[in-house]
N, C-alpha and C positions, 0 to 999 in steps of 0.2 A: 519185421520182414513183411514185404508186400508181395503177394503171389498172383493177384488178379485185380482187374478194375481199370478205370480210365481216369487219369489225372491231367488236368489242363496245365497247371503250373505248380511246381514243387520247389520252393526255396529252402535250402538247408543252411542254417547258420549255427554250426556246432558250438557247444559250450566249452568243451575241451576235447583232448584226443581220445577220450573214452566214448565219445559219441559215435554210434554205429548204426548203419542202415544197410538193408539187404533188399534187393529187387530181383525177382526171378519169375520166369514163366512166360509162355507164349501169350497168355491172356492178360498181361499187364502192359498197358500203354501209358507212357508219360510223355506228354507233348513237349514240355520244357522242364529240364532239371538244372537248377542252378546251385552250385556249392560255393558259398561265400564264407570262407574260413579265416579266422584270425588266430587259430591255435592248431588244431589237428582234427582228423576225422578218419574213420574207417568205413568205406563204402564198397559193397559188392553188387554188381549188376550182371545178370546172366540170363541169356535166352529170352530177353524181353524186347520191347520196342521203346526207345527213347529218342524222339525226333531231334531234339536240340539239347546239347550238353554244354553248360557254361561253367568254367572253373576260374575262380579269382581269389585273391587274398594271400594268405600264408599257410603253408602246410608244414608242420614240424616233422622231426625225424621219425616219429612214431606213426605218422599218417600213411594210409594205404588206400588207393582208389583203384578198383579193378573192374573193368568193363569188358565182358567176354561174350562173344556170339550174340550181339544185340543188333537190332535194325536201327539205323541212325542216318540222318541226313545233314547234320551240322554239329561240328565240334568247335567251340570257341574258348581259347585259353588266353586270358588277358590280365595283365598286371598281377601275375602269379609268381610268388617266390616259393619254390618247392624244395624242401629238405627231406621229404618223404619219398614215397614210391607211387608212380602212376603207371597203370597198364591198360593198353587198348589192344584187344586181341580178336581177330576173326570177325570184324565188323562187316555188316552187310549194308552197302549204300542204298537205303530205301526210306521213303517217307510214308508212315502209316497214318492214314486219316482217321480210322476208327475200326470198329468191329462190325460184322454182319452176322445175322442169324442164319446159319446153315444147318441142315438136318444132322442130328446126332446118330441116326439109325445106322449108317454104314460104319461109323466109328465104334459104336457099341457092339456091333456084330464082330468087328475085327478084334476088339478087345476081348470079347468072349472066347474067341478061338486062340488067343495068344497064350503063351506059357507064363505062369505066374500071375494071372489075373486075380485080383482081389474080389471074391464072390460077394462080399458085403457091399463094396463099392458098386459092383455090377448090378446088384439088385436095387440099390438106392437110385442109381442114375437111370435105370430102366423105368422105374416107377415115376421119378420126378420129371422125366423127359416129356411126359404127357400133361404135366401140371404147370410147367413154366417154360419160358423161352430158353433156348440153348445158351445164349450169352449170359443170361441171369444165373443159370446153373454153373457155367464154367468160370465166370468172374466173381461169383459170390463166395462167401465164407462157408463152403460146404466141404465135407470130408471126402474129397475126390483126388487126393494126391496122386495115386497110381494111375488113374484114368487120364488126368491132365498130362502126366509125364509120358504116357503112352502116345498121346496125340503129338506132343512136342518132339518125341524121338523120330516120328515120321516126317518131321519138318513140314507139317501141314499148314497150308496158308488159306484153307477154305473159309476161315473166319476173319480174315484181315482185309480191310479196305485201304488201297494205296492211293496216294495223290496222283492225279492225272499227269502232272509234270514233276520232274525231280530236279531240285536245285541243291546239290550237295556242296558243302563248304567245310574247309579245315583251316582254321585261323589261329595264329599265335601272335600275340602283340605285347610288347614290353614285359617279357617274362624271363625268369631264370628257371629253367625247367628241371634241373637236377636229374634225378633218375626217372626217365620216361621211356617206357618200352612200348614200341609199336610193332605188333606182330601180325603178319598176314593181312595187311590193310591194302585195299585197292585204291591207292592214291591217285592213279590215273583217272579215276571217276570222280574225284573231288576237285573243286576249285580251291586252290591253295593260296594262302596269303600269310606270310611270316614277316614280322617287322620287329626290329630292335630287341631281339631275344637271343639268349645263349642256348645253343643246341649241342654243345660239345660233348655232353654226357648222355645224349640220346642213344638208345639202342634200337636198331631196326633189324627185325628178323623176318625174312621172306617178304620184305617190303622195301620199296625204293621211292623216294620222293623225286618226281620228275622235274625237269626244268619248267618253272612257272611261266616262262616267256614274258617276264616283266618288261614293260616299256619304259619304266622310270625306276628310280631308287636303286641304281646299279651298285653303289657301295654297300647298301644294306644287304642285297642278295649275294654279293661277294662274300660278306661275313657269314651269311646263312649257309652257303654251300661249302665254305671253308670249314665251318664247324661240322658239317655232315661228313666232310672228308676226314677230319680229325677223328670223328666217331667211327668211321669205317676202318681207318688204320688201326684203331684200338681193338676192333673186332676181327682184324685180319681178313676183312672183306675185300679181297683183291679186285673183284669185278666192279663193285659199286664205287670204290674209292677213286678209280680212274675217271669214272663219269663225274663224280662230285668235283674232283680237281679240275677237270676240263671246264665244267660249267662255271666254277668259281673264277677261273682265269678269263673266261669270256666276259663275265660281268666286270672284272677288274679292268680289262682292256677297254670296255665301253666307258667305264668311269673315267679312266685316264684320258681317253679320247675327247670326252665332253669337257673335262676340266681344262684341257689344253686350250680351249677357246678363251679362257680367262687368264691363265698363266701357264707357262711351259717349263716348270721346274722338273716335271717327270718325263722329259723326253727320252732319257736313257731307259727308264722302265718300259715306256711304250715301244721303243725299238726292240728291246729284248723280248717282250711278250709277242710282238708282231712276228719276229723271226721264228719264235717257237711255234706260233700258230701255223705259219707257212710250212715249216719243216715237218712237224709231227703232231699237229692238232693239240698243242700244249702238252707234249710228252706222253701221249696216249696211243699213238698209232705208229708202231715200229716199221711197218711195211711202207707207209707214206714217207717216213724219215729216210728209209733206204732209197726210195725212188727219187725223192727230192735231192738227196746228196749226190746221186749219180747224175741227175739232170743239171744241177747247178755246177757241178765239177766239170761236166762236159762243155758247158758254155765257156768256162774259164780256160779249159784246155784249148778250145778253138781260138780264143783271144791270145793265149800264150803262143800257140803255133804261128798265128798271123804276125805276132810281134818279133819273131826270129829274124835275124839280119838278112840271111841269104835265102829265105823261103818266100815264094810267091804262090799263093793259092787262088784258084778261080772256081767258078761254079759250073764249068763245062764238064762234059763226060769224062775227059781225061783227068781233069782236076779232082773230080770225085773219086776216080779210080786210084789216083796217086795218094789222096788223103786216106782212103780206106786201107790201102796196101802198105804204105810207108809210114804215115803219121799215126794212124789209129792204134797200132800195136804199143805205142808209148803211153796210151791213156791209163792203163792199169798201174804203171809206174808213177804217173803224174798224180793219181788219186792217193798215193801214199804221201802224207804230209812231211815225211822225212826225206823226200827225194832231193837230189842235188839240182841246183838251178841249171847246170849245163848237161843234164842227163840226155839231151837230144843233140849233143855236139856232133854226132856222126852225120846228122841231117843238116844242121846249121848252128853257128854260134849264137849266143843270146843277142837280142837287139836292145834298143833304148828303153822300150816299155816292158821288156820281158820280166824284169825284177818286180815291177809294180803288179802285173797280173799274177805273177807267182806268189807274191805276198798275200794278195786278196784270196787266191785259191786256197792257200794253206789255212787261212782264217775260216773260210766257209766250209772246207772239208772237216776241220776240227769241230766246228759247230754241228755238222751233220753226224759225226761219230758220237759226239756227246748226246745228241737227241735220240739216236738209235739205242744207245745203252740205257738212257733215261727211260725211254718208252718200254723197253723190256722190263726194267725194274718196277714199273708201275703195275705190272701184272703178276708179280711174284710177292711172296710174303717178305716183309721187312725183317 
């Protein structure tokens, strides 16, 4: 167990799954922690600062890596086959450069007034504060467990030096992640890059991976967000699953669009995705689906009315009045895909193009109804 100090580079290559490490405490700073496993390992890190975390290799079913309430600026998981369990919880996106010597006097006085203060620790730290630097006392191997915990509970940052600029990254590359739990992570503050990895078993709690806005590699990110959609469905996360599905469909649409420049085998898929995008933003916006259905149906209704044999419409004031008073009442019957083709026979019999426009309208109305129902279902539990 490490509770204090500063380590530039720590490479862990476990012998077997019984290998165990524990890192804890505000006064422990590890600039780079690399776990390179070929068997298994148990690692706990809590309330410390680890600027860079690298995970690679193989983790067997007995492995457990738990990172909780740590300050971190980069996580890189690459070529990892995980059969164990990995947890990242409540991480703070921050880069800690080092420690600084701040006065212990206010902390000693506050500790003296607190309930449950250890009098022996208090006496020791009061005496030693005049003989050594505060950092030497806090990061050294001294019996100050209660005093350190008291400072940590206040989330004190008086002793931390942060980098002037913050470059946060979250990267996953060529990995099968298995059980990976990401809890209360501020992903919007990370630069995210995920490539050729299986995320279908990932569990996100109070965390959502945003759209990375990738300019290339559309098929890869379609698979990424499709995996996240699958994971959200498994968790009954009705809110995020709609977002992941929409994002996945956007990347699929872009992939098919770009691939069409070389071959056009997927023209049917591109048409279907484009129509869904126009109607309901890929089945995620029921209100848009309703408006699109009414708007498109109205266009076909006008074409249907114009095609009637004995009906002449114009854009004059009288024509508009006639349309709104005589023709428009039939619109809500027209929007029913089961209407008869001659339902406006009192106004005029069908014309030569009437059947054609009627057929197209039934198709697009049916698509609209499907998209409305589909959009509702995206926001309810399966």
